[in-house]
Wavefront OBJ file of the C-alpha trace (Angstrom):
o trace
v -9.883 -19.000 47.159
v -11.213 -21.798 44.921
v -14.550 -21.911 46.735
v -14.863 -18.118 46.475
v -14.232 -18.220 42.729
v -16.776 -21.000 42.212
v -19.479 -19.215 44.205
v -18.884 -15.689 42.901
v -18.194 -16.330 39.214
v -20.419 -18.050 36.681
v -19.097 -20.822 34.472
v -18.673 -18.234 31.701
v -16.741 -15.965 34.055
v -14.488 -18.823 35.129
v -13.937 -19.752 31.483
v -12.869 -16.225 30.622
v -10.580 -16.139 33.632
v -8.977 -19.566 33.182
v -8.909 -20.032 29.407
v -8.384 -16.356 28.617
v -5.678 -16.035 31.256
v -3.699 -18.999 29.964
v -4.153 -17.841 26.356
v -2.921 -14.306 27.091
v 0.032 -15.678 29.046
v 0.919 -17.982 26.143
v 0.575 -15.257 23.501
v 2.682 -12.732 25.411
v 5.274 -15.340 26.291
v 5.549 -16.481 22.682
v 6.041 -12.929 21.367
v 8.663 -12.138 24.006
v 10.520 -15.346 23.193
v 10.552 -14.516 19.485
v 11.886 -11.027 20.256
v 14.592 -11.973 22.747
v 15.666 -15.254 21.151
v 15.441 -14.832 17.338
v 17.308 -18.094 16.817
v 14.309 -20.004 18.173
v 12.237 -18.851 15.188
v 14.510 -20.759 12.824
v 13.385 -24.056 14.340
v 16.842 -25.583 14.625
v 15.850 -27.293 17.875
v 12.384 -28.331 16.809
v 13.220 -32.038 16.789
v 14.301 -32.012 20.408
v 11.517 -29.664 21.490
v 8.960 -31.789 19.637
v 10.066 -34.901 21.524
v 9.857 -33.049 24.839
v 6.427 -31.671 24.002
v 5.144 -35.075 22.972
v 6.501 -36.860 26.037
v 5.541 -34.188 28.534
v 2.149 -33.645 26.885
v 1.348 -37.355 27.129
v 2.239 -37.522 30.817
v 0.411 -34.300 31.625
v -2.620 -35.416 29.626
v -2.840 -38.675 31.600
v -2.675 -36.766 34.882
v -5.393 -34.343 33.776
v -7.619 -37.157 32.537
v -7.245 -39.001 35.833
v -8.078 -35.887 37.850
v -11.113 -34.893 35.756
v -12.551 -38.425 35.732
v -12.035 -38.795 39.492
v -13.722 -35.455 40.151
v -16.627 -36.269 37.830
v -17.140 -39.564 39.640
v -17.072 -37.630 42.910
v -19.948 -35.473 41.654
v -21.907 -38.619 40.828
v -21.221 -40.126 44.244
v -22.368 -36.915 45.952
v -25.596 -36.905 43.916
v -26.306 -40.521 44.912
v -25.665 -39.751 48.584
v -28.099 -36.824 48.518
v -30.733 -38.856 46.663
v -30.410 -41.777 49.093
v -30.652 -39.536 52.156
v -33.777 -37.843 50.807
v -35.298 -41.209 49.871
v -34.826 -42.631 53.362
v -36.324 -39.471 54.903
v -39.290 -39.763 52.526
v -39.812 -43.417 53.496
v -40.113 -42.394 57.146
v -42.846 -39.929 56.143
v -44.693 -42.532 54.072
v -44.590 -45.131 56.845
v -45.752 -42.690 59.517
v -49.401 -43.321 58.596
v -49.157 -46.726 60.311
v -48.817 -45.058 63.728
v -51.479 -43.352 65.862
v -52.378 -39.864 64.641
v -50.515 -37.910 67.360
v -47.321 -39.893 66.720
v -47.778 -39.600 62.959
v -48.057 -35.818 63.125
v -45.035 -35.483 65.421
v -42.926 -37.768 63.248
v -43.826 -35.993 60.012
v -43.220 -32.595 61.607
v -39.806 -33.763 62.859
v -38.803 -34.979 59.394
v -39.999 -31.643 57.998
v -37.790 -29.775 60.470
v -34.837 -31.913 59.435
v -35.533 -31.338 55.733
v -35.642 -27.565 56.189
v -32.476 -27.631 58.296
v -30.640 -29.538 55.563
v -31.733 -27.273 52.706
v -31.876 -23.879 54.414
v -29.059 -24.130 56.967
v -26.615 -26.866 56.043
v -26.653 -26.478 52.258
v -25.337 -22.876 52.259
v -22.585 -24.020 54.631
v -21.650 -26.879 52.317
v -21.624 -24.508 49.358
v -19.097 -22.374 51.228
v -17.029 -25.435 52.148
v -17.808 -24.934 55.847
v -20.344 -27.671 56.517
v -21.006 -28.382 60.195
v -22.887 -31.432 61.435
v -24.348 -29.345 64.262
v -26.490 -27.492 61.711
v -28.902 -30.446 61.525
v -28.118 -32.217 64.802
v -31.070 -30.875 66.799
v -33.539 -31.614 63.990
v -32.172 -35.143 63.684
v -32.496 -35.661 67.428
v -36.117 -34.600 67.124
v -36.853 -37.608 64.893
v -35.059 -39.916 67.315
v -37.071 -38.578 70.245
v -40.375 -39.269 68.503
v -39.439 -42.866 67.748
v -37.807 -43.507 71.116
v -40.835 -42.230 73.024
v -43.273 -44.522 71.220
v -43.863 -48.218 71.843
v -45.556 -50.000 68.884
v -48.505 -52.245 69.766
v -49.883 -53.992 66.697
v -47.845 -56.136 64.323
v -48.299 -53.555 61.592
v -46.972 -50.819 63.850
v -43.997 -52.971 64.857
v -43.157 -53.636 61.212
v -43.295 -49.986 60.185
v -41.525 -48.932 63.373
v -38.584 -51.214 62.568
v -38.511 -49.840 59.024
v -38.604 -46.245 60.288
v -35.668 -46.901 62.625
v -33.714 -48.552 59.793
v -34.408 -45.625 57.450
v -33.359 -43.167 60.161
v -30.065 -45.018 60.588
v -29.547 -44.733 56.831
v -30.318 -41.000 56.974
v -27.610 -40.572 59.616
v -25.109 -42.548 57.537
v -25.890 -40.641 54.330
v -25.756 -37.344 56.219
v -22.250 -38.137 57.405
v -21.162 -39.080 53.879
v -22.719 -35.897 52.461
v -20.898 -33.679 54.942
v -17.627 -35.464 54.214
v -18.139 -35.053 50.455
v -18.862 -31.332 50.860
v -15.418 -30.677 52.312
v -13.474 -32.964 49.984
v -11.022 -31.505 47.474
v -7.998 -32.496 45.409
v -4.927 -33.424 47.450
v -2.214 -30.762 47.444
v 0.139 -33.019 45.459
v -2.371 -33.389 42.627
v -3.010 -29.638 42.598
v 0.733 -29.039 42.272
v 0.895 -31.519 39.390
v -2.092 -29.999 37.580
v -1.389 -26.294 37.968
v 2.390 -26.593 38.117
v 2.339 -28.828 35.068
v 0.504 -26.125 33.123
v 3.232 -23.624 34.037
v 5.780 -25.958 32.456
v 3.739 -27.206 29.498
v 2.782 -23.783 28.096
v 6.318 -22.275 28.095
v 7.611 -25.364 26.312
v 5.517 -24.387 23.298
v 7.443 -21.088 23.098
v 10.565 -23.028 22.129
v 9.006 -24.656 19.067
v 10.111 -22.390 16.250
v 7.701 -21.428 13.458
v 8.816 -18.611 11.113
v 5.300 -17.326 10.502
v 4.155 -15.241 13.472
v 0.445 -15.990 13.021
v 1.086 -19.709 12.740
v 3.197 -19.550 15.899
v 0.414 -17.808 17.797
v -2.159 -20.310 16.532
v 0.023 -23.211 17.665
v 0.767 -21.761 21.086
v -2.791 -20.463 21.533
v -4.438 -23.795 20.721
v -2.294 -25.623 23.269
v -2.965 -22.895 25.842
v -6.725 -23.023 25.212
v -6.774 -26.806 25.657
v -4.871 -26.536 28.924
v -7.159 -23.692 30.040
v -10.247 -25.851 29.447
v -8.664 -28.683 31.438
v -7.884 -26.341 34.328
v -11.445 -24.988 34.159
v -12.854 -28.514 34.462
v -10.488 -29.316 37.310
v -11.575 -26.229 39.239
v -15.304 -26.551 38.480
v -15.522 -30.211 39.520
v -13.265 -29.985 42.568
v -16.071 -29.025 44.973
v -19.302 -31.051 44.456
v -21.472 -28.568 46.398
v -20.027 -25.268 45.116
v -20.338 -23.406 41.810
v -22.721 -23.740 38.880
v -22.146 -27.506 38.671
v -22.961 -28.007 42.365
v -25.192 -30.863 43.488
v -28.614 -29.282 44.231
v -30.908 -30.127 47.188
v -33.711 -30.961 44.754
v -34.335 -34.519 46.132
v -35.309 -32.953 49.484
v -38.106 -31.044 47.743
v -39.630 -33.895 45.753
v -41.937 -36.852 46.398
v -43.159 -37.262 49.947
v -40.931 -34.395 51.073
v -42.584 -31.885 48.708
v -45.322 -31.212 51.292
v -42.801 -29.363 53.453
v -42.291 -26.718 50.763
v -45.878 -25.923 49.866
l 1 2 3 4 5 6 7 8 9 10 11 12 13 14 15 16 17 18 19 20 21 22 23 24 25 26 27 28 29 30 31 32 33 34 35 36 37 38 39 40 41 42 43 44 45 46 47 48 49 50 51 52 53 54 55 56 57 58 59 60 61 62 63 64 65 66 67 68 69 70 71 72 73 74 75 76 77 78 79 80 81 82 83 84 85 86 87 88 89 90 91 92 93 94 95 96 97 98 99 100 101 102 103 104 105 106 107 108 109 110 111 112 113 114 115 116 117 118 119 120 121 122 123 124 125 126 127 128 129 130 131 132 133 134 135 136 137 138 139 140 141 142 143 144 145 146 147 148 149 150 151 152 153 154 155 156 157 158 159 160 161 162 163 164 165 166 167 168 169 170 171 172 173 174 175 176 177 178 179 180 181 182 183 184 185 186 187 188 189 190 191 192 193 194 195 196 197 198 199 200 201 202 203 204 205 206 207 208 209 210 211 212 213 214 215 216 217 218 219 220 221 222 223 224 225 226 227 228 229 230 231 232 233 234 235 236 237 238 239 240 241 242 243 244 245 246 247 248 249 250 251 252 253 254 255 256 257 258 259 260 261 262
């Protein structure tokens, strides 16, 4: 459900859904509370409710901050993984000139096949949260076959051959990390704390009595809007390869790899 929302709604659409939904819920809840419990409007229990709001708000705020920061760091980690994988693939292309022309062409073509498989096949799967390592397995094996079938002769070839093998190992490692990151999400317990906490925090504001109706709605609405923004951030950052804030495959189309997209 979360992946579908991220991929089918823009950030503006998600904002309207999350922030607007929480705001409407808070406004309707506040008006119903005022109507059914007129004594709340007098504010006789405001001292106790204020303490509860302050304590619960502090705890909930810490949880939200932890979740948002962790998810933002996850986005950064995913971007670094993608950049590193593309860099190692590009280094194989750059070093291929040290080999005989037939080997050079085969190696570059194999890296090109892998690059296209990553961007055109595996990326849409990652965006849908269904990444499969088999999507790029055959293309990756193609690079291995080129290197395994060639025996370097000169010292220069041996040096660049060792570097190419090392870069290929790094590509495999980064590929595994990228696939793992594409399927990562908040643990169920944290989701319960974030979304369940909002269902407790917002109704608490209904119990804080303010005689003026407009002032009451402003108070409840501002808290609801803040919580809505926090929930929007939590949802938008939960999946690093889905939604408008998704990590793009741009590094696989730049530098030495740009030739495969011309």
